[in-house]
C-alpha positions as CSV (number, residue, x, y, z in Angstrom):
1,M,0.0,0.0,0.0
2,D,1.3,3.4,-0.8
3,Q,1.1,6.5,1.5
4,R,-1.9,7.9,0.0
5,Q,-3.9,4.7,0.4
6,Q,-2.7,4.2,3.9
7,K,-3.7,7.9,4.7
8,E,-7.1,7.3,3.2
9,Y,-7.5,4.0,5.2
10,Q,-6.5,5.8,8.4
11,D,-8.9,8.6,7.8
12,Y,-11.6,6.0,7.0
13,I,-10.8,4.2,10.3
14,K,-11.1,7.6,12.3
15,Q,-14.4,8.3,10.6
16,I,-16.1,5.0,11.5
17,T,-14.5,4.4,14.9
18,P,-17.0,5.6,17.6
19,T,-15.7,8.0,20.2
20,H,-16.6,7.7,23.8
21,S,-16.6,10.1,26.6
22,L,-16.3,8.3,29.9
23,S,-17.6,11.2,32.0
24,K,-20.7,11.4,29.7
25,Q,-21.2,7.5,29.9
26,V,-20.9,7.8,33.7
27,L,-23.3,10.6,34.0
28,H,-25.9,8.8,31.7
29,A,-25.5,5.7,33.9
30,F,-25.9,7.6,37.0
31,L,-29.0,9.4,35.9
32,T,-30.6,6.3,34.4
33,G,-29.9,4.1,37.4
34,G,-30.9,7.0,39.7
35,T,-34.1,7.3,37.9
36,I,-35.0,3.6,38.2
37,C,-34.2,3.8,42.0
38,V,-36.2,7.0,42.4
39,I,-39.1,5.2,40.7
40,G,-38.6,2.1,43.0
41,Q,-38.5,4.3,46.1
42,G,-41.6,6.1,45.0
43,I,-43.4,2.7,44.7
44,L,-42.1,1.7,48.2
45,V,-43.4,5.1,49.8
46,F,-46.7,4.8,48.0
47,L,-47.3,1.1,49.1
48,G,-46.1,2.1,52.6
49,K,-48.8,4.6,52.8
50,T,-51.4,2.1,51.9
51,G,-50.6,0.2,55.1
52,M,-48.5,-2.6,53.5
53,D,-45.7,-3.9,55.7
54,E,-42.0,-3.2,54.5
55,K,-41.3,-6.8,53.4
56,A,-44.5,-7.0,51.3
57,A,-44.0,-3.5,49.8
58,G,-40.4,-4.5,48.7
59,S,-41.8,-7.6,47.0
60,W,-44.4,-5.7,45.2
61,C,-41.8,-3.0,44.3
62,S,-39.6,-5.6,42.6
63,L,-42.5,-7.2,40.9
64,L,-43.7,-3.8,39.5
65,L,-40.1,-2.8,38.3
66,V,-39.8,-6.2,36.6
67,L,-43.2,-5.9,35.0
68,C,-42.4,-2.3,33.7
69,S,-39.1,-3.6,32.3
70,V,-40.6,-6.5,30.5
71,L,-43.3,-4.3,29.1
72,L,-40.8,-1.6,27.9
73,T,-38.7,-4.6,26.4
74,G,-41.9,-5.9,24.7
75,F,-42.6,-2.5,23.1
76,N,-38.9,-2.2,22.1
77,L,-38.3,0.8,24.4
78,Y,-35.9,-0.7,26.9
79,P,-33.1,-1.1,24.4
80,S,-33.1,2.6,23.8
81,I,-32.9,3.3,27.5
82,V,-29.9,0.7,27.7
83,K,-28.3,2.4,24.7
84,W,-28.4,5.9,26.4
85,G,-28.0,4.8,30.1
86,G,-25.5,1.8,29.8
87,A,-24.9,0.2,33.0
88,G,-27.5,2.4,34.8
89,A,-30.1,0.4,33.0
90,L,-28.5,-3.0,33.0
91,V,-27.4,-3.4,36.5
92,P,-30.7,-2.9,38.4
93,I,-33.3,-5.7,38.6
94,T,-35.0,-4.0,35.4
95,G,-31.9,-4.9,33.4
96,F,-32.1,-8.6,34.6
97,A,-35.7,-8.6,33.6
98,N,-34.9,-7.3,30.1
99,S,-32.1,-9.8,29.7
100,V,-34.7,-12.5,30.3
101,A,-37.5,-11.1,28.3
102,A,-35.6,-9.9,25.2
103,P,-34.4,-13.5,24.1
104,A,-37.9,-14.8,24.7
105,I,-39.4,-12.2,22.4
106,E,-36.8,-12.5,19.8
107,F,-36.9,-16.3,19.5
108,Q,-40.7,-16.8,20.0
109,K,-41.3,-17.4,16.3
110,E,-39.2,-20.6,16.7
111,G,-41.9,-22.1,19.0
112,Q,-42.6,-22.6,22.8
113,V,-39.9,-25.3,23.3
114,F,-37.2,-24.6,20.8
115,G,-37.6,-20.8,20.8
116,I,-38.6,-19.4,24.1
117,G,-37.7,-22.5,26.2
118,C,-34.2,-22.9,24.9
119,K,-33.3,-19.3,24.3
120,I,-34.9,-17.4,27.3
121,F,-31.9,-17.8,29.7
122,T,-29.1,-17.2,27.0
123,I,-28.1,-14.0,28.7
124,A,-29.3,-14.4,32.2
125,G,-28.5,-18.1,32.4
126,P,-24.8,-17.6,33.2
127,V,-25.6,-14.9,35.8
128,I,-28.0,-17.4,37.5
129,L,-25.7,-20.4,37.2
130,Y,-22.5,-18.8,38.6
131,G,-24.6,-17.0,41.2
132,I,-26.0,-20.2,42.6
133,F,-22.6,-22.0,42.2
134,T,-20.8,-19.2,44.1
135,S,-23.3,-19.2,46.8
136,W,-22.9,-23.0,47.2
137,V,-19.1,-22.8,47.3
138,L,-19.3,-19.9,50.0
139,G,-21.9,-21.9,51.9
140,L,-19.5,-25.0,51.8
141,I,-16.5,-22.7,53.1
142,Y,-18.8,-21.4,55.9
143,W,-19.9,-24.9,56.9
144,I,-16.4,-26.1,57.0
145,G,-15.4,-23.1,59.0
146,T,-18.1,-23.9,61.5
147,L,-16.9,-27.5,61.8
148,A,-13.5,-26.2,62.5
149,G,-14.7,-23.8,65.0
150,A,-13.8,-20.6,63.1
151,A,-17.3,-19.1,62.9
């Protein structure tokens, strides 16, 4: 390649390579996650004022946030929120609900078993698997520690 072609190629690479601003991404994630948390806190306060106990209100809050996330995923709105808010939309329980609902919606045309049944946990599955495995390992370490008199 001569110098002109190499320069054209470098200019092309600069043109198509996306630029990222870390401070902008952090701000978007903070605002998105903060908004989700404010909505959750609003639900908790509202349910508390209805006379519901704290534990039941927390369960209902989680259920409502998951429902909202699944509905937004179904209407193809949650991906836009994720694109703008990044980790702020993916880390809360709403992001987990999205990661379960999105593959189910995407693969529903392949049928109940081979579509939804096989693909629903493609994203969330590893999180569930390693979460359960890690809790089992930590429980085993704790149990061994209690047998040894450390706990």
